[in-house]
C-alpha positions as CSV (number, residue, x, y, z in Angstrom):
1,M,-2.8,8.0,-22.0
2,N,-4.8,10.2,-23.8
3,E,-3.9,14.1,-24.3
4,E,-6.5,15.5,-21.9
5,I,-4.9,17.6,-18.7
6,M,-6.0,16.2,-15.5
7,V,-3.6,18.7,-13.2
8,V,-2.1,22.0,-14.0
9,A,0.0,24.3,-11.7
10,K,0.2,28.0,-12.1
11,N,2.7,30.0,-10.9
12,L,2.9,28.3,-7.6
13,K,4.2,30.0,-5.1
14,R,4.2,28.8,-1.4
15,I,6.6,30.6,1.3
16,F,6.7,29.6,5.3
17,E,7.3,32.1,7.9
18,F,9.9,31.4,10.9
19,G,9.5,34.4,12.9
20,E,11.7,36.8,10.7
21,T,12.4,34.2,8.0
22,E,11.1,33.2,5.2
23,V,11.5,30.1,3.4
24,H,10.6,30.3,-0.6
25,A,9.6,26.4,-1.1
26,L,8.3,26.7,-4.3
27,G,9.4,30.1,-6.4
28,G,6.3,29.8,-9.4
29,V,6.2,26.5,-10.2
30,D,4.0,26.2,-13.8
31,L,3.4,22.2,-15.0
32,S,0.2,20.2,-16.6
33,I,0.1,16.6,-16.4
34,K,-2.0,14.6,-18.7
35,K,-4.8,11.9,-17.5
36,G,-3.2,8.7,-17.3
37,E,0.3,10.0,-17.1
38,F,2.8,8.4,-15.2
39,A,5.1,11.7,-13.9
40,I,7.8,11.8,-11.7
41,I,9.0,14.7,-10.2
42,L,12.4,14.5,-9.7
43,G,14.9,16.5,-7.4
44,P,17.7,16.7,-4.2
45,S,16.4,17.1,-0.5
46,G,14.6,20.7,-0.1
47,A,13.8,21.3,-3.9
48,G,10.5,21.8,-2.9
49,K,9.2,18.0,-4.0
50,T,7.1,17.4,-0.8
51,T,5.6,20.9,-0.9
52,L,4.6,20.6,-4.3
53,L,2.5,17.4,-3.6
54,N,1.1,18.7,-0.7
55,M,-0.4,21.4,-3.1
56,I,-1.6,19.2,-5.8
57,G,-2.9,16.7,-3.2
58,G,-4.9,19.1,-1.0
59,I,-3.1,19.3,2.1
60,D,-1.9,22.7,1.7
61,R,-2.6,25.7,-0.1
62,P,-0.1,27.9,-1.5
63,T,0.8,31.6,-1.0
64,E,0.3,32.2,-4.3
65,G,-0.7,30.5,-7.7
66,D,-3.4,27.9,-8.6
67,V,-3.5,24.3,-8.4
68,I,-6.3,23.2,-11.4
69,V,-7.2,19.3,-10.9
70,D,-9.7,17.6,-13.5
71,S,-10.8,21.5,-14.8
72,D,-11.4,22.2,-10.9
73,V,-9.9,25.1,-9.2
74,I,-8.9,23.3,-5.9
75,T,-7.4,26.5,-4.3
76,E,-10.4,28.1,-4.3
77,Y,-12.0,25.2,-2.3
78,S,-13.8,25.7,1.2
79,L,-11.9,23.4,3.6
80,D,-15.7,21.3,3.2
81,Q,-14.7,21.0,-0.1
82,L,-10.9,20.2,0.1
83,N,-11.8,17.6,2.7
84,S,-14.3,15.7,0.0
85,Y,-11.3,15.9,-2.6
86,R,-9.0,14.1,-0.5
87,R,-11.6,11.5,0.6
88,N,-12.8,10.7,-2.7
89,D,-10.7,12.1,-5.4
90,V,-6.9,11.7,-4.2
91,G,-5.1,8.5,-3.3
92,W,-1.9,8.9,-1.3
93,I,1.5,6.3,-0.9
94,F,4.1,7.5,1.4
95,Q,7.7,6.6,2.3
96,F,6.6,4.8,5.6
97,F,3.6,3.0,4.3
98,N,1.6,4.6,6.7
99,I,-0.5,1.4,7.8
100,V,-2.1,0.7,11.0
101,A,-0.2,-2.2,12.8
102,S,-3.3,-3.6,14.4
103,L,-5.5,-3.8,11.4
104,R,-4.8,-7.0,8.7
105,A,-3.7,-6.2,5.3
106,W,-7.2,-6.1,3.9
107,E,-8.7,-3.9,6.8
108,N,-5.7,-1.1,6.0
109,V,-6.8,-1.4,2.6
110,G,-10.4,-0.9,3.3
111,L,-10.2,2.1,5.5
112,A,-10.3,4.0,2.1
113,L,-13.9,3.0,1.8
114,E,-14.8,3.4,5.5
115,F,-14.0,7.2,5.5
116,Q,-15.8,7.1,2.0
117,G,-19.2,5.9,3.3
118,G,-21.6,4.3,1.9
119,F,-20.0,0.7,1.8
120,S,-21.0,-2.6,4.0
121,K,-18.5,-4.2,5.2
122,K,-19.1,-6.9,2.9
123,Q,-18.3,-5.1,-0.1
124,I,-15.3,-3.7,1.6
125,K,-14.0,-7.2,2.3
126,E,-14.7,-8.3,-1.2
127,R,-12.9,-5.2,-3.2
128,S,-9.8,-5.0,-0.8
129,F,-9.4,-8.7,-1.0
130,E,-9.4,-8.1,-5.1
131,L,-6.8,-5.2,-4.8
132,L,-4.6,-7.1,-2.7
133,E,-4.9,-10.3,-5.3
134,Q,-3.8,-7.2,-7.8
135,V,-0.9,-6.1,-6.0
136,G,0.2,-9.7,-5.6
137,L,-0.6,-10.2,-2.0
138,G,-3.3,-13.0,-2.5
139,G,-3.0,-15.2,0.2
140,K,-1.5,-12.9,2.8
141,E,-4.8,-10.5,3.1
142,D,-5.6,-11.8,6.7
143,R,-1.5,-11.0,7.6
144,F,-0.9,-7.9,10.0
145,P,1.7,-5.2,9.0
146,S,4.3,-7.4,11.3
147,Q,4.1,-10.3,9.1
148,L,4.6,-8.5,6.0
149,S,8.3,-7.7,4.3
150,G,8.5,-4.0,3.4
151,G,7.9,-4.2,0.0
152,E,4.9,-5.9,0.9
153,Q,3.7,-3.6,3.1
154,Q,4.1,-0.8,0.4
155,R,2.1,-2.9,-1.9
156,V,-0.7,-2.6,1.0
157,A,-0.5,1.1,0.8
158,I,-0.8,0.9,-2.6
159,A,-3.7,-1.0,-2.9
160,R,-5.3,1.4,-0.4
161,A,-4.6,4.4,-2.7
162,L,-6.2,2.6,-5.5
163,I,-9.4,0.9,-3.9
164,K,-11.0,4.5,-4.0
165,K,-10.3,4.5,-8.0
166,P,-9.1,8.4,-7.4
167,K,-8.8,10.4,-9.8
168,I,-4.8,10.7,-9.1
169,I,-2.2,9.1,-7.2
170,V,0.4,11.4,-5.2
171,A,3.8,9.0,-4.3
172,D,5.8,10.7,-1.7
173,E,9.5,8.8,-2.0
174,P,7.5,6.0,-2.0
175,T,10.6,3.6,-2.9
176,G,12.8,6.1,-0.4
177,N,12.5,3.0,2.7
178,L,13.3,0.1,0.2
179,D,16.2,-1.3,-1.0
180,F,17.2,-1.0,-4.8
181,V,15.5,-4.2,-6.0
182,T,12.4,-4.0,-3.9
183,G,12.3,-0.6,-4.8
184,Q,12.3,-1.5,-8.5
185,S,9.8,-4.0,-7.8
186,I,7.7,-1.0,-6.6
187,A,7.8,1.1,-9.5
188,E,6.9,-1.3,-11.8
189,L,4.0,-2.3,-9.8
190,M,3.1,1.2,-9.7
191,L,3.8,1.7,-13.8
192,N,2.0,-1.6,-14.1
193,L,-1.6,-0.3,-12.4
194,N,-1.5,3.0,-14.0
195,R,-1.3,1.7,-17.3
196,Q,-4.4,-0.7,-16.1
197,E,-6.4,1.9,-14.1
198,N,-5.5,4.6,-16.4
199,T,-5.1,6.4,-13.3
200,T,-2.7,9.5,-13.5
201,F,0.2,9.0,-11.1
202,I,2.4,11.5,-9.4
203,V,5.1,10.3,-7.8
204,V,8.4,12.7,-6.2
205,S,11.4,11.0,-5.4
206,H,15.2,11.6,-5.4
207,D,15.8,8.5,-6.6
208,L,17.2,8.4,-10.5
209,N,16.9,4.6,-10.6
210,I,12.9,4.8,-11.0
211,T,12.8,7.5,-13.7
212,Q,12.7,4.9,-16.2
213,Y,9.5,4.3,-15.8
214,A,7.8,7.9,-16.2
215,D,6.7,9.2,-19.0
216,R,7.6,12.6,-18.1
217,V,10.2,13.6,-15.3
218,F,9.5,17.0,-14.2
219,H,13.3,18.1,-12.7
220,L,12.8,20.1,-9.8
221,R,15.2,22.3,-7.7
222,M,15.3,25.2,-5.6
223,G,11.4,25.4,-5.6
224,K,11.4,25.8,-9.4
225,I,11.1,23.6,-12.5
226,E,14.5,23.3,-14.5
227,H,13.7,21.3,-16.9
228,I,11.2,18.5,-18.5
229,E,12.5,15.1,-19.4
230,E,10.3,13.0,-22.0
231,Q,10.9,9.6,-21.9
232,P,9.7,6.7,-24.2
233,Q,6.7,5.4,-24.0
234,N,6.8,2.5,-21.7
235,S,5.5,-0.9,-22.7
236,V,2.5,-2.9,-22.2
237,P,2.1,-3.8,-18.0
238,K,3.7,-6.9,-17.1
239,K,2.3,-9.4,-15.1
240,V,2.7,-8.0,-11.7
241,Q,5.0,-10.7,-9.6
242,E,5.3,-11.6,-6.0
243,E,8.1,-10.8,-4.1
């Protein structure tokens, strides 16, 4: 990890209106995340974690404030620019995997390149197989999601997020739908890939057990960063183990 800044949030506010009621999901968040960092945003349900992630991932716009990614102010982007940013620069990992039941593992991974365009089916398949091998699913490329465990499905989702070589990967409760052992395995896998690829990971969670993998933990409560916890430098990645 170097000292170059990849993501900056400046006085980020998000207010949702429900009739005459206002919900202040973010109340002025300031943070910066370094290139190649493995950052965890930790907080209880309702703290504003997913809202913050949606701002960084370009899914939603703030009511006030700016998000800067790799020196570009994405909050000033047009709709077309935002679509391009989401398609090319951001890899998403979700709690419930969000993979397509009717597609094989490698086809799910390859979807990200299909959306980007400019790749032949042969190129997509070869790259998908490479990524599945990298996340410990070599030999299971042709299996459908119903033939994979929950942890294996999340590995497919991680491979899909990585395949387009994004600037950042954002993960929304990636271990929240998994048992403790599988969750730890997924957290370790993400750290390994973070170190191998030097890709910035921003993970939101309420799970204290995975904070051991972070470079820094941003504690979010009631829409504000309460404090930032510096973690000891994590070691060189271990070999990814199959479940």
